[in-house]
VEXDREN-2710 file (C-alpha; in Angstrom, 1 decimal):
% VEXDREN-2710
k/r/px/py/pz
1/MET/-21.2/16.6/12.0
2/ALA/-24.9/17.4/10.4
3/LYS/-27.5/16.7/11.9
4/HIS/-30.0/14.3/10.6
5/SER/-33.9/14.8/11.6
6/LYS/-35.6/11.6/13.7
7/TRP/-37.7/11.5/10.5
8/SER/-35.0/11.3/8.1
9/LYS/-34.6/7.5/8.4
10/PRO/-38.0/6.7/8.4
11/LEU/-38.6/8.9/5.5
12/ARG/-35.9/7.1/3.6
13/PHE/-37.0/3.7/4.4
14/GLY/-40.4/4.4/3.4
15/CYS/-39.4/6.1/0.2
16/LEU/-37.7/3.1/-0.3
17/GLY/-40.7/0.7/0.7
18/VAL/-42.9/2.5/-2.1
19/ILE/-40.2/2.3/-5.3
20/THR/-40.1/-1.2/-3.8
21/LEU/-43.6/-2.1/-4.0
22/ILE/-44.2/0.1/-7.5
23/LEU/-41.6/-2.4/-9.0
24/VAL/-42.5/-5.8/-7.4
25/LEU/-46.4/-4.8/-8.6
26/SER/-45.7/-3.9/-12.0
27/GLN/-43.1/-6.9/-12.8
28/VAL/-45.9/-9.3/-11.6
29/ALA/-48.4/-7.3/-13.4
30/THR/-46.8/-7.9/-16.7
31/SER/-45.3/-11.3/-16.4
32/CYS/-48.5/-12.9/-15.0
33/ILE/-50.8/-10.9/-18.2
34/SER/-50.3/-10.4/-21.6
35/PHE/-51.7/-6.9/-22.6
36/SER/-50.8/-7.3/-25.9
37/SER/-50.5/-10.3/-28.8
38/THR/-47.7/-10.1/-31.6
39/ASP/-48.9/-10.5/-35.2
40/ARG/-47.2/-13.4/-35.2
41/GLU/-49.6/-15.1/-32.3
42/ILE/-52.2/-13.0/-33.5
43/ASP/-52.1/-15.2/-37.2
44/GLN/-51.3/-18.4/-35.3
45/TYR/-54.4/-18.0/-32.9
46/TYR/-57.1/-17.6/-36.2
47/GLU/-54.7/-20.2/-38.2
48/GLY/-57.3/-21.9/-40.0
49/LEU/-60.4/-20.6/-39.6
50/PRO/-62.9/-19.5/-41.9
51/GLU/-62.9/-16.1/-41.0
52/LYS/-60.0/-13.5/-39.0
53/PRO/-60.2/-9.5/-38.5
54/MET/-58.6/-7.8/-40.7
55/SER/-56.3/-4.5/-39.8
56/GLU/-57.1/-1.1/-40.2
57/VAL/-55.4/2.3/-39.2
58/TYR/-56.7/6.0/-40.3
59/GLU/-55.5/9.3/-38.7
60/VAL/-56.9/12.6/-36.4
61/ASP/-54.8/15.4/-36.9
62/GLY/-51.7/13.4/-36.6
63/TYR/-52.5/10.8/-34.3
64/LYS/-53.0/7.2/-35.3
65/MET/-55.8/4.7/-34.8
66/HIS/-55.6/1.4/-35.1
67/TYR/-58.5/-1.5/-34.8
68/LYS/-59.2/-4.9/-36.1
69/VAL/-62.4/-5.3/-37.8
70/LEU/-64.8/-8.7/-39.4
71/ASP/-67.2/-7.5/-41.9
72/LYS/-68.9/-9.6/-43.5
73/GLY/-71.8/-7.1/-44.7
74/HIS/-74.2/-6.6/-41.8
75/GLN/-76.4/-3.8/-41.1
76/ALA/-75.0/-3.2/-37.2
77/THR/-71.8/-2.7/-35.6
78/LEU/-70.5/-4.0/-32.3
79/VAL/-67.2/-1.8/-31.1
80/PHE/-65.7/-4.1/-28.1
81/VAL/-63.5/-1.1/-26.1
82/HIS/-60.8/-2.4/-23.4
83/GLY/-59.7/-1.0/-20.3
84/THR/-56.0/-0.2/-19.2
85/PRO/-53.8/-1.6/-20.3
86/GLY/-54.9/-3.4/-22.5
87/SER/-55.6/-3.4/-26.3
88/TRP/-57.9/-5.0/-28.7
89/ASP/-56.7/-8.7/-28.4
90/ALA/-58.7/-8.5/-24.7
91/PHE/-61.6/-9.5/-27.2
92/LYS/-60.0/-11.9/-29.4
93/SER/-62.0/-14.7/-28.8
94/TYR/-64.8/-12.9/-30.0
95/PHE/-64.4/-12.7/-33.2
96/LYS/-64.4/-16.5/-33.3
97/ASP/-67.8/-17.0/-32.6
98/SER/-69.7/-17.0/-35.7
99/THR/-73.2/-15.9/-33.8
100/TYR/-71.6/-12.6/-33.4
101/TYR/-70.1/-12.1/-37.3
102/ASN/-72.7/-13.3/-38.7
103/GLN/-74.9/-10.6/-37.5
104/ALA/-73.1/-7.9/-37.2
105/VAL/-69.7/-5.7/-38.1
106/ILE/-67.3/-7.0/-35.0
107/VAL/-64.8/-4.0/-34.5
108/ALA/-62.1/-3.8/-31.7
109/PRO/-59.9/-0.9/-31.4
110/ASP/-56.4/-0.2/-30.0
111/ARG/-57.6/2.6/-27.1
112/PRO/-55.4/5.9/-28.0
113/GLY/-51.8/5.0/-26.9
114/PHE/-52.0/1.4/-26.5
115/GLY/-51.4/-1.6/-29.2
116/LYS/-50.5/0.1/-32.6
117/SER/-52.8/3.5/-31.6
118/SER/-50.0/5.8/-31.4
119/TYR/-48.5/3.3/-28.6
120/GLY/-46.7/5.5/-25.8
121/LYS/-48.9/8.5/-26.0
122/PRO/-51.5/7.9/-24.0
123/VAL/-54.2/10.6/-24.2
124/ALA/-56.0/11.1/-20.4
125/SER/-59.0/13.3/-22.0
126/LEU/-62.0/10.8/-22.5
127/GLU/-63.9/13.2/-24.6
128/ARG/-60.8/13.6/-26.7
129/GLN/-60.0/9.9/-26.9
130/CYS/-64.0/9.2/-27.8
131/ASP/-63.1/12.0/-30.3
132/LEU/-60.3/9.6/-31.9
133/LEU/-62.5/6.7/-31.7
134/ALA/-65.6/8.3/-33.6
135/PRO/-64.4/7.9/-36.9
136/ILE/-65.1/4.4/-36.5
137/LEU/-68.0/4.8/-36.0
138/GLU/-69.0/6.9/-38.5
139/LYS/-68.3/4.0/-40.9
140/TYR/-70.5/1.5/-40.2
141/PRO/-73.4/0.8/-40.2
142/ALA/-76.3/1.3/-37.6
143/PRO/-77.1/0.2/-34.9
144/ARG/-73.6/0.4/-33.4
145/ILE/-73.8/-1.1/-30.1
146/LEU/-70.4/-0.3/-27.9
147/VAL/-69.4/-2.6/-24.9
148/GLY/-66.9/-1.6/-23.1
149/HIS/-64.5/-3.2/-19.9
150/SER/-63.8/-1.4/-16.9
151/LEU/-61.7/2.0/-18.1
152/GLY/-63.5/0.9/-21.5
153/GLY/-66.8/1.6/-19.4
154/PRO/-66.4/5.3/-19.2
155/VAL/-65.3/5.4/-22.5
156/VAL/-68.4/4.1/-24.1
157/ALA/-70.2/6.2/-22.2
158/ARG/-68.7/9.2/-22.8
159/MET/-69.1/8.4/-27.0
160/ALA/-72.6/7.9/-25.9
161/MET/-72.8/11.7/-24.4
162/ASP/-70.4/13.5/-27.2
163/HIS/-71.9/11.8/-30.4
164/PRO/-75.3/10.5/-29.6
165/ASP/-75.6/9.9/-33.0
166/LEU/-73.4/7.5/-33.3
167/VAL/-74.4/5.2/-30.6
168/GLU/-77.8/3.6/-30.4
169/GLY/-77.0/1.2/-27.3
170/ILE/-74.0/0.9/-24.3
171/VAL/-73.2/-2.8/-22.6
172/MET/-70.6/-1.4/-19.8
173/LEU/-68.6/-4.5/-17.8
174/ALA/-67.7/-3.9/-14.7
175/PRO/-67.4/0.2/-15.9
176/ALA/-64.6/2.3/-13.4
177/ILE/-67.5/5.2/-13.9
178/ALA/-67.7/6.9/-9.9
179/PRO/-65.3/9.3/-9.3
180/GLU/-66.1/9.1/-5.7
181/LEU/-65.3/5.1/-5.6
182/GLU/-61.9/5.8/-7.4
183/PRO/-59.5/4.4/-4.9
184/GLU/-56.3/6.8/-3.4
185/GLU/-53.5/5.7/-4.9
186/ASP/-51.9/9.0/-5.8
187/TRP/-49.4/7.6/-3.1
188/PHE/-47.8/5.2/-5.7
189/ARG/-49.2/6.6/-8.9
190/VAL/-47.7/10.1/-8.6
191/PRO/-43.9/8.1/-7.8
192/MET/-44.4/6.1/-11.1
193/ARG/-43.8/9.5/-12.6
194/TRP/-40.6/10.6/-11.1
195/PRO/-37.7/10.2/-13.4
196/ILE/-35.7/8.4/-11.3
197/ILE/-38.4/5.4/-11.1
198/GLU/-39.9/6.0/-14.6
199/GLY/-37.4/4.1/-16.4
200/LEU/-37.7/1.4/-14.0
201/VAL/-41.1/1.0/-14.5
202/PRO/-42.2/-1.6/-17.6
203/LYS/-43.8/1.0/-20.2
204/VAL/-47.2/-0.4/-20.5
205/ILE/-47.6/0.3/-16.8
206/ARG/-46.7/3.9/-17.2
207/ILE/-48.7/4.3/-20.1
208/SER/-51.8/2.8/-18.4
209/ASN/-50.6/5.1/-15.4
210/GLU/-51.0/8.2/-17.2
211/GLU/-54.7/8.2/-18.1
212/VAL/-55.6/6.2/-14.5
213/ILE/-54.1/9.2/-12.5
214/PHE/-56.1/11.7/-14.0
215/LEU/-59.5/9.2/-14.1
216/LYS/-61.5/11.0/-11.4
217/GLU/-60.6/14.5/-12.5
218/GLU/-62.0/12.6/-15.9
219/LEU/-65.1/11.0/-14.6
220/GLU/-66.2/14.4/-12.8
221/LEU/-66.5/16.3/-15.7
222/MET/-68.7/13.5/-16.9
223/LEU/-71.5/13.9/-14.0
224/PRO/-73.7/16.6/-15.5
225/LEU/-73.7/15.0/-18.6
226/TRP/-75.5/11.7/-17.7
227/ALA/-78.4/12.9/-18.1
228/ASP/-77.4/12.9/-21.6
229/ILE/-77.7/9.7/-22.3
230/THR/-81.1/7.9/-24.0
231/ASP/-79.6/4.8/-25.3
232/PRO/-80.5/1.8/-24.1
233/SER/-78.1/1.1/-21.3
234/ILE/-76.5/-2.1/-19.6
235/VAL/-74.1/-2.9/-17.1
236/ILE/-73.0/-6.0/-15.3
237/GLN/-71.0/-5.7/-12.4
238/GLY/-69.3/-8.6/-10.3
239/GLU/-70.1/-8.5/-6.2
240/ALA/-66.4/-9.4/-5.7
241/ASP/-64.7/-7.6/-7.6
242/ASN/-61.7/-6.2/-6.2
243/LEU/-60.2/-4.0/-8.7
244/VAL/-63.3/-1.8/-9.7
245/HIS/-65.4/-0.8/-6.7
246/PRO/-68.8/-3.3/-7.0
247/GLY/-70.8/0.3/-6.2
248/ASN/-70.0/1.2/-9.7
249/GLY/-73.4/-0.8/-10.4
250/PRO/-75.7/1.0/-8.3
251/PHE/-74.1/4.3/-9.5
252/ALA/-75.1/3.9/-13.0
253/ASP/-78.7/3.1/-11.8
254/SER/-78.9/6.4/-10.5
255/MET/-77.1/8.6/-13.2
256/LEU/-78.8/6.6/-16.1
257/ILE/-82.2/9.0/-15.3
258/ASN/-83.4/8.8/-19.5
259/ALA/-82.2/5.9/-20.8
260/PRO/-84.0/2.3/-21.0
261/LYS/-81.4/0.8/-18.3
262/GLU/-80.4/-3.0/-17.0
263/ILE/-78.3/-3.1/-13.8
264/ILE/-76.9/-7.0/-13.2
265/MET/-74.7/-7.7/-10.7
266/LEU/-73.4/-10.9/-10.3
267/GLU/-72.5/-12.6/-6.7
268/GLY/-69.2/-13.6/-6.2
269/GLN/-67.9/-12.6/-9.7
270/ASN/-64.5/-10.4/-9.8
271/HIS/-63.1/-7.9/-12.4
272/PHE/-62.9/-10.1/-15.5
273/LEU/-66.2/-10.6/-17.2
274/PRO/-65.3/-10.4/-20.8
275/TRP/-64.0/-14.0/-20.2
276/ASN/-65.4/-15.6/-17.0
277/GLU/-68.5/-14.4/-18.1
278/TYR/-68.6/-15.0/-21.9
279/PRO/-72.1/-16.5/-22.0
280/LEU/-73.9/-13.7/-20.5
281/VAL/-71.7/-11.3/-22.0
282/LYS/-72.8/-12.8/-25.1
283/GLU/-76.3/-13.4/-24.5
284/THR/-77.3/-9.6/-23.4
285/VAL/-75.4/-8.1/-26.2
286/LEU/-77.0/-10.1/-28.7
287/LYS/-80.4/-9.4/-27.3
288/LEU/-80.2/-6.0/-27.3
289/LEU/-78.5/-6.4/-31.2
290/SER/-81.4/-7.8/-31.7
291/GLU/-84.5/-5.5/-30.4
292/LEU/-82.3/-2.6/-32.1
293/LYS/-82.8/-4.3/-35.2
294/ALA/-86.2/-5.0/-34.2
295/GLU/-87.0/-1.2/-33.7
296/ALA/-84.7/0.1/-36.7
297/GLN/-86.8/-2.3/-39.2
298/THR/-90.4/-0.7/-37.4
299/ASN/-89.3/2.7/-38.0
300/GLU/-88.8/1.9/-41.7
301/HIS/-92.0/-0.4/-41.8
302/PRO/-93.8/1.6/-39.9
END
């Protein structure tokens, strides 16, 4: 009779527990949150409105990118970048606000691997994500403000580092930017990549996992680049955020050494700032837009 190690039974039950937890969490997440609306749902959402966003697509080295845009010809651009998982429609309500689209071109891309941007082919490299998104900024007029939520936060920061000529200001909402504050989640993220489990996890969660699992390394690569940001930078962070550590606010304050900056810490607020703090986000973005427009006008007519 084969002998069994005293650890074999706990190990089997431990692996089973991890698998069960992964499946439960992924199913709960996908059942409670819609990460992307169908075209029909979007048509219904904007039905009867005088203005609605249009879809645009382009390719970079064979990689297909998609974004929504509402362009009334204004000489300014606001780009809203979603987190993970997600798609452009995380900001769909922003396209309904005439205060936004009567002052600037409004853009919301599907980040690489999500929505209609080569869905299912995520890009872990934040540098590469920015290279894929850069053609949007090249197409639309300055001043350009990038607003990033959650994992969209480090994306807009990296854009300001790598493409300073395409960015005039950034606003980060509950951004995951401090590598030392990233949670240790390999215990369930690594098993999610195992073939035996991978096929049981909803695809959108697997896509998200492929960028989150490498996020700490990507944030470490950004550490020496923070000094390169010179554009006005604003961070809004909830102190009760249980998805992104509230310490990311003070981290930004310590790293943005060459940028005009404002760090807004919200007592009792959670992670979902684009929706829970819509008036504050709007006030913050439009104030920055007004300041950048005034500065541009002064530089044009000194």
